[in-house]
N, C-alpha and C positions, 0 to 999 in steps of 0.2 A: 343978380336980379331976382326978386322974390317970386316964388311960384304962385300963379294965379289960383285963387281959391275956387274949388269946384262947387257948382250949384247942384245940390242933390235933390232939390225940390221939383220933381217932375212926376208924371203919372206912373211910369214903371216903378220908381222907387217908393211911391206912395202905396202901390199895390203890394210891394214887398213888405212894407211896414204893417199893412193890414194883415198880411199872412202871419207875420210874427205875433200880432195881437190876437189872432184866432187860436193860437196854441193853448193859452189858459182857458179859453172858452170851450175848446174841445175837451180838455181834461175835466172841467167842471161838469159838463154834460155826460161824458162817458162814465164817470164814476158814480153817477146817481144809481140808487138801488133798482129803480123801475127800468125794465128792459127797453121800453120805447124810447128812453133818452139815448140809448145806444145808437139808434137810427137817426136821431137828431144830430148826434155827434158825427155820424157818418156824413150827413149833409154838410156839416162844417168842414170836414176833411175834403169833400168833393169841391166845395167852394174855394178852399185854399189851393187845391190843385188847379182849378180854373184860373185863379189869379196868377199862378205860376206861368201858365201858358200865355195869358194875356200880357203880362209885363215883359216877357221875352220878345213877343211879337211886336209890341209897341216900341220897345227900345231899339230893335233892329230897324223897323220900318221908318221911324222918325229920327234916327240917329241920336237917341237919348241915352246912350250907353255911358255910364260913369264908373269910376273906380269904386265908389260906394256900392253901386249896384252889382259890380263884379264880385264883391265880397259878400254883401248881405243877401243877395238873391239865392245863391246856393246854400248859404248858412240857414236862411229861413226854411228852405225846402228840407234840409236835412234835420233840422230841429223838429219840424212838423212830422216828418217820417219817423224819427226816433220816438216821438211821443205816441204815435199810433202803434208802432211796433210794441213798445213797452206796455201800453194799455191792453192790447190784445193778448199779450203773453200773461199779464196779471189776471186776466179774466178766463184764461184757459182756452181762448179762441184760436190760438195759433201755436205751432210747435216751438217749444223753447229752444232746442238746439239750433234750428235754422235762424231764429230771430236773434239769438246771441251772436251768431256770425255776422248777421246784417247790422246789428247794433254796434259791434266792434268796428266794422268797416266804416259805418257812417260817423262814429265818434272819431275815428282816425282821420277821416276826410275833413271833419270840422276843425280838429286841432291842427292838422297839417296846413289847411287853408289859412288859418289865422296866423300861424308861424311864418308861412311864406309871404303873406301880405305885409307883415311887419318888416320883412326884409325886402320890400318893394318887388316881390315876385308874385305875379298873378298867373295861375294855371287856368287857361281857358277851358270851357266845357268841350268834351270830346264826344263824337257820335255814339260810340259804344256806351259811354256813360249815360247819355240821354236815353238810349234804348233800355239800359239796365234800370234806370230810374223809373221809366214808364212801366216796366214789368214789375218792379217792386210795388209801385202804387196799385197796379192791377191785382197783384197777389194780396195786398193788404185789404183792398176793397172786397175781394172774394172771401177773406177770413170773417167778415161780418156775417156772412151767410154760411159759415163752415158747418154749423150744426144742421142746417137744412141739407147741405151736400152729403153729410154723413147719413142722415136719416133716409135720403132718397137713393143713397149708394151711387152717386154720380161719379163715374170712372170705376170706383169700387168702394166698399165700406171701409176697407183697411187703408186705402190710399185715395181719398176723395180729391176732387178737383182743386180745392184751395191749397191742400198740402203739396200737390204736384206743382202748382204755380209758385208757391213759396220756394220750393227747392230749385226750380228753374231760375227764379230771381236770384237766389244765392249764387248759383253757378255763373250767371252772366255778370253779376256784381263783382265777383272775385276776379273775373277776366278784366273788367273795367278798372278795378283797383290796380291791377298789374300795369296796365297801360298808363294810368294816371301817375303812378309812382315813378315809372321810367321817365315820363315827360317832366315831372316835378324835379327829379334829380338833375336832369340835363339843364333845365332852366336855372336851377340853383347854382350849378357849376358855372354857367355863363355869367350870371350876375356876380358871382364871387370873383371871376376872372376880370370882369370889367372894373370892379372896385379896386382890384390889385393893380391894374394898369393905370387907373385914374388917380 
């Protein structure tokens, strides 16, 4: 019996696609030489983050969860976050070592998610991952005002607020990656065992 084709055209998936489309918009704005474009790009990042909250809420409330959404929603989130991380590092607005760790983690998650999806294995979002993502977004938002935090000496001139938030995000993200990896390995083994039995 042929598998029924999934209808991906719903509001949550549309919001996910909009978030993907906002990535090049963010880059174009952020890389402009005039500083005020940086804050317009920040607005785009905030808008993208809001669509992330909205699509998850709508999908759960109205039972509009699809396999497409399970893959593309986290992929869109991570690509947007990777874009913001890289842009901030290129402009010297965030510490490179922390961002390299976060970039490597996010890239690993994207690659791992695609590979697992192709094997019909979907690793659902975990709570610690959501908390880590929220802290990463908060840390990135704070980096847009990093120069101001340094100037005002908020927390300290040597270790201002945005740098503390970034390193806290790194720590929580690595914890989330460990939990995610463990779950992914278990699901992969289960899927492989079912194929062997079937």
